[in-house]
Backbone bond lengths (Angstrom), bond angles and torsions (degrees), N, CA, C in turn:
res aa  C-N    CA-C-N  psi(-1)  N-CA   C-N-CA  omega(-1)  CA-C   N-CA-C  phi
1 M - - - 1.451 - - 1.502 110.79 -
2 P 1.350 116.33 132.30 1.465 118.25 -178.41 1.524 112.89 -60.84
3 T 1.324 116.19 138.60 1.463 119.89 177.88 1.518 112.12 -110.61
4 T 1.319 116.50 13.93 1.441 119.19 177.03 1.512 110.08 -64.04
5 T 1.293 114.96 146.11 1.468 121.50 179.31 1.502 110.33 -78.19
6 P 1.340 120.03 124.75 1.442 121.04 179.60 1.549 109.77 -71.08
7 T 1.296 115.22 158.16 1.458 119.06 173.87 1.536 109.61 -82.74
8 E 1.288 115.27 160.81 1.475 118.74 175.67 1.524 109.95 -58.34
9 R 1.333 117.98 -39.55 1.455 122.30 179.12 1.537 110.65 -62.19
10 D 1.325 118.32 -41.00 1.486 121.87 175.75 1.507 109.94 -54.15
11 V 1.322 115.74 -47.97 1.496 121.90 -175.48 1.507 108.87 -67.70
12 L 1.331 118.13 -47.48 1.441 120.18 -178.21 1.554 110.36 -60.44
13 D 1.332 116.67 -39.74 1.452 119.32 179.66 1.528 111.29 -66.88
14 A 1.332 117.52 -42.37 1.478 121.08 179.52 1.552 109.54 -63.17
15 A 1.302 116.12 -43.56 1.483 120.25 178.58 1.513 111.12 -65.06
16 A 1.331 117.61 -40.98 1.491 121.28 179.88 1.531 109.70 -61.03
17 R 1.375 116.61 -40.44 1.450 117.76 -179.38 1.543 111.29 -61.94
18 I 1.331 116.13 -40.22 1.454 120.45 178.70 1.530 111.32 -65.82
19 V 1.318 116.68 -45.74 1.472 121.42 -178.59 1.534 109.59 -66.17
20 E 1.311 119.27 -41.96 1.461 121.36 178.09 1.498 111.84 -62.77
21 A 1.321 117.46 -43.29 1.498 119.86 178.48 1.510 111.21 -65.82
22 F 1.364 117.55 -38.48 1.431 120.35 178.04 1.518 109.63 -64.41
23 A 1.343 118.82 -43.80 1.454 124.28 -178.72 1.519 110.66 -60.42
24 A 1.331 116.40 -31.20 1.467 120.80 -178.81 1.544 111.66 -92.71
25 T 1.350 117.14 4.67 1.460 121.79 -176.04 1.581 108.03 49.48
26 D 1.308 116.49 42.17 1.436 123.28 -178.59 1.547 108.22 -94.32
27 T 1.288 117.73 91.66 1.439 124.41 -171.98 1.532 111.64 -53.92
28 E 1.321 115.63 -53.66 1.460 118.89 -174.95 1.530 112.76 -63.14
29 R 1.305 117.16 -46.96 1.470 121.86 -179.94 1.530 110.14 -66.47
30 Y 1.307 117.91 -39.07 1.477 121.44 -178.67 1.499 110.16 -63.12
31 F 1.317 117.97 -52.43 1.475 119.44 -175.52 1.535 112.80 -74.02
32 A 1.329 117.14 -16.38 1.470 120.74 175.81 1.521 110.74 -63.45
33 G 1.337 116.97 -21.84 1.463 120.85 -179.25 1.504 114.08 -81.46
34 F 1.325 118.14 -6.38 1.460 123.65 -176.75 1.532 111.66 -113.93
35 A 1.305 115.13 140.06 1.467 122.55 174.65 1.533 108.76 -68.69
36 P 1.338 117.94 150.54 1.452 118.84 177.49 1.518 113.82 -58.64
37 D 1.343 118.38 -29.32 1.460 122.17 179.85 1.536 112.66 -91.80
38 A 1.341 118.19 9.58 1.451 119.52 -179.80 1.515 111.84 -62.64
39 S 1.335 117.38 147.14 1.458 122.05 176.96 1.524 107.92 -112.10
40 F 1.333 115.53 162.39 1.470 120.29 -173.95 1.533 107.82 -142.84
41 V 1.322 115.39 132.82 1.458 121.72 173.99 1.512 107.51 -124.19
42 F 1.364 115.87 114.31 1.428 122.89 -179.19 1.523 108.30 -120.26
43 H 1.324 117.59 130.38 1.441 121.24 179.53 1.507 112.92 -61.80
44 T 1.310 117.49 -18.91 1.454 122.23 -179.16 1.530 113.09 -85.66
45 E 1.325 117.49 -9.81 1.440 122.20 -177.25 1.513 111.27 -109.91
46 P 1.340 118.64 145.53 1.465 120.98 -174.95 1.512 114.74 -73.96
47 A 1.346 117.58 -18.95 1.458 120.68 -177.37 1.504 110.18 -142.85
48 R 1.319 116.29 157.35 1.438 122.82 173.03 1.519 110.42 -62.53
49 L 1.317 116.55 139.13 1.488 121.12 172.99 1.519 106.10 -90.72
50 E 1.320 116.05 120.83 1.463 122.18 -168.09 1.501 114.01 -80.93
51 D 1.337 119.65 -15.89 1.446 120.30 177.50 1.531 109.03 -160.40
52 R 1.351 114.57 171.89 1.447 120.45 -175.45 1.500 111.09 -59.58
53 A 1.306 118.46 -39.35 1.466 123.19 -178.01 1.518 111.01 -58.57
54 A 1.349 117.60 -38.82 1.456 120.74 178.11 1.533 110.01 -64.30
55 Y 1.310 116.86 -43.18 1.457 119.75 178.65 1.541 110.90 -69.25
56 E 1.319 118.99 -38.76 1.440 120.80 176.30 1.497 112.36 -59.41
57 A 1.359 118.76 -38.33 1.441 122.42 178.24 1.520 110.05 -67.19
58 L 1.335 118.78 -42.32 1.445 122.49 177.42 1.542 109.69 -62.32
59 W 1.333 117.38 -46.47 1.469 123.00 178.16 1.523 110.20 -57.20
60 A 1.346 117.30 -43.24 1.463 121.50 -178.95 1.522 110.80 -62.43
61 D 1.338 115.92 -37.44 1.477 120.23 175.17 1.537 111.25 -63.52
62 W 1.337 115.65 -43.06 1.474 118.33 179.06 1.507 110.68 -62.72
63 I 1.320 117.48 -44.64 1.489 122.48 -179.79 1.540 109.06 -60.67
64 A 1.331 117.09 -43.45 1.451 121.27 -179.79 1.524 112.63 -61.73
65 D 1.346 114.51 -27.03 1.484 120.56 178.77 1.537 110.86 -88.03
66 G 1.339 118.38 7.38 1.448 121.47 178.42 1.510 115.51 86.02
67 W 1.333 115.97 16.45 1.472 120.09 -178.97 1.503 109.90 -77.34
68 R 1.324 116.00 142.00 1.487 122.09 172.97 1.518 107.90 -157.44
69 V 1.288 115.05 150.76 1.466 124.06 175.01 1.529 108.60 -82.08
70 T 1.312 118.70 131.27 1.465 121.52 175.69 1.516 111.78 -107.53
71 R 1.316 117.84 -17.02 1.461 120.83 -179.85 1.524 107.97 -162.26
72 C 1.311 118.00 140.73 1.467 122.96 174.58 1.516 107.38 -151.64
73 V 1.349 115.16 115.60 1.443 120.25 -177.48 1.533 109.30 -123.54
74 S 1.347 113.54 124.49 1.443 120.77 178.72 1.538 109.08 -96.12
75 S 1.365 114.21 139.17 1.485 118.45 178.46 1.522 107.96 -146.74
76 N 1.332 114.64 167.33 1.466 121.18 172.30 1.547 111.70 57.28
77 P 1.333 117.99 51.04 1.457 119.25 -177.28 1.516 113.02 -72.99
78 R 1.304 116.09 150.57 1.479 121.26 171.51 1.551 105.79 -140.88
79 V 1.318 114.37 131.91 1.459 121.03 179.96 1.498 108.86 -119.23
80 Q 1.313 116.82 132.86 1.450 123.37 173.37 1.537 106.36 -125.61
81 V 1.292 118.01 117.55 1.440 122.73 -177.89 1.522 110.92 -103.03
82 F 1.347 115.09 152.70 1.436 122.37 175.75 1.507 108.71 -150.74
83 P 1.308 121.11 162.32 1.455 120.63 179.50 1.553 111.35 -55.07
84 G 1.319 113.88 120.24 1.475 119.11 178.11 1.500 116.11 92.73
85 G 1.344 117.42 -5.29 1.470 116.95 -177.07 1.518 114.11 -179.37
86 A 1.314 115.25 -164.87 1.467 121.27 -178.05 1.507 110.39 -165.51
87 V 1.351 113.01 162.29 1.485 120.65 172.69 1.536 106.42 -117.34
88 F 1.306 115.47 129.56 1.477 122.45 177.90 1.513 107.84 -116.15
89 C 1.344 118.84 126.58 1.443 124.42 174.81 1.506 108.29 -122.95
90 H 1.313 115.80 144.64 1.473 120.24 176.02 1.517 109.81 -160.38
91 D 1.310 115.42 167.55 1.447 123.19 170.65 1.525 106.18 -95.03
92 V 1.325 114.96 143.59 1.438 117.96 -178.13 1.504 110.36 -137.78
93 A 1.315 116.00 129.01 1.477 123.21 176.42 1.517 107.47 -107.92
94 T 1.315 114.93 120.21 1.453 121.31 -174.44 1.517 110.42 -125.09
95 S 1.312 116.34 137.00 1.461 122.39 171.66 1.517 108.09 -122.49
96 I 1.345 114.55 139.91 1.483 119.43 -176.06 1.561 109.55 -133.15
97 E 1.281 114.37 163.98 1.462 122.41 167.55 1.528 105.98 -123.34
98 A 1.310 117.39 149.06 1.434 122.11 179.13 1.506 108.44 -146.71
99 G 1.306 115.72 157.20 1.459 122.26 178.32 1.529 110.88 115.36
100 A 1.310 114.56 134.43 1.447 120.08 -174.47 1.535 112.42 -77.18
101 D 1.319 118.95 -29.22 1.440 123.50 -174.20 1.537 108.69 -107.82
102 A 1.331 116.03 145.25 1.462 120.46 179.04 1.539 110.84 -56.84
103 G 1.329 118.06 -35.48 1.464 121.97 -178.23 1.473 114.21 -75.10
104 S 1.345 117.03 -18.24 1.481 120.69 -177.77 1.535 112.15 -112.23
105 R 1.309 117.40 10.18 1.458 119.78 -178.53 1.541 109.95 -67.79
106 T 1.311 114.80 139.53 1.457 120.69 176.59 1.552 107.84 -124.72
107 T 1.317 114.89 158.55 1.444 120.50 174.25 1.516 108.10 -123.70
108 D 1.296 114.28 155.18 1.461 120.04 176.86 1.508 109.15 -155.54
109 S 1.329 117.47 156.15 1.466 123.22 178.56 1.507 109.58 -134.11
110 Y 1.327 115.19 145.22 1.468 120.80 -175.81 1.521 110.14 -132.23
111 A 1.295 116.73 144.28 1.472 122.29 168.88 1.516 105.52 -114.25
112 E 1.321 116.07 117.86 1.457 121.38 -175.04 1.541 111.07 -136.54
113 R 1.341 112.47 165.74 1.486 120.10 172.42 1.519 106.43 -112.96
114 E 1.303 114.83 141.15 1.476 117.55 -178.27 1.515 109.27 -133.78
115 T 1.323 113.62 141.11 1.454 121.45 172.49 1.515 107.13 -120.96
116 I 1.345 116.16 131.29 1.457 122.08 173.90 1.532 109.03 -122.87
117 V 1.299 117.52 127.76 1.441 122.48 178.05 1.559 107.95 -101.61
118 F 1.325 115.73 127.99 1.455 121.42 -178.38 1.506 108.71 -111.82
119 R 1.359 114.91 152.83 1.481 121.51 167.70 1.516 107.18 -133.58
120 R 1.331 113.17 154.74 1.470 120.38 175.47 1.516 108.05 -69.26
121 A 1.318 116.11 131.68 1.472 121.24 174.93 1.531 105.45 -85.95
122 A 1.351 115.12 171.17 1.448 120.65 -178.59 1.519 111.05 -59.96
123 D 1.365 118.36 -30.93 1.448 120.54 -179.03 1.541 112.17 -84.96
124 G 1.338 117.24 3.28 1.456 120.83 179.18 1.473 115.49 93.78
125 S 1.319 118.19 -11.70 1.488 121.50 178.51 1.530 109.26 -75.06
126 L 1.309 113.90 166.38 1.477 119.44 175.94 1.523 109.76 -98.70
127 T 1.316 114.97 133.70 1.481 121.76 -179.65 1.516 107.79 -126.09
128 A 1.330 117.77 135.38 1.443 120.89 179.51 1.531 109.59 -75.28
129 V 1.322 115.81 133.39 1.483 122.34 178.83 1.515 112.72 -115.76
130 H 1.330 118.47 -8.88 1.440 122.47 175.67 1.513 110.41 -158.63
131 E 1.315 115.45 140.57 1.465 122.72 175.15 1.522 108.01 -133.09
132 H 1.328 114.87 133.01 1.465 120.82 178.91 1.524 108.11 -131.13
133 L 1.310 116.15 123.71 1.475 123.50 -179.28 1.511 109.58 -115.18
134 S 1.325 115.72 131.37 1.453 122.74 179.67 1.516 110.44 -130.69
135 P 1.334 118.80 149.13 1.464 119.76 174.63 1.517 109.67 -72.08
136 V 1.320 114.08 151.70 1.457 119.45 170.97 1.528 107.39 -79.71
137 P 1.330 119.27 124.03 1.450 120.16 -177.26 1.544 112.01 -64.26
138 D 1.313 114.67 147.51 1.473 119.93 174.58 1.513 109.53 -55.55
139 G 1.319 116.87 140.91 1.447 121.10 -179.78 1.501 114.03 82.75
140 S 1.347 117.59 -3.48 1.465 118.83 178.01 1.507 111.40 -67.07
141 D 1.297 117.27 154.42 1.466 121.12 177.01 1.517 111.27 -86.93
142 N 1.359 118.42 11.05 1.439 122.17 178.88 1.525 111.73 -76.15
143 G 1.296 116.34 -13.49 1.476 118.36 -179.16 1.501 111.79 87.50
144 K 1.278 115.16 176.06 1.473 122.79 -179.82 1.500 109.85 -115.55
145 A 1.327 115.24 153.11 1.440 119.43 176.28 1.538 108.90 -69.36
146 T 1.274 115.12 143.50 1.488 119.18 175.46 1.514 108.44 -121.18
147 P 1.306 117.51 137.54 1.471 119.50 -179.15 1.518 113.64 -65.94
């Protein structure tokens, strides 16, 4: 596996592809950014998701319930690179719709902080191996999500 240090631009581009796919609720493109052995920690879930397949199953349940992303905006990025990978942190404002029937559809918005850890894949691209999502604490200067 390559141990070359990625550039900040490499990391920002890889993160942007993940955020853009999430914003479009594009399942295939979104999960293509994550390694099969990636782990996920979401404050909304009771346990860590140990691999991409576990998250894909959860995502499929959400989609079956009529869930979709209507807006996702990344701000305040920070990139830390190291040989073979990088850490990307940002603030993310997300709006979603949920509900299978038009009469029962709900909307919600979230202000969260996210960390994505990337490693160089064998082909030299960056692949996410861990994602951690946390709520923005009340009173934080990070702002609130707006629909």
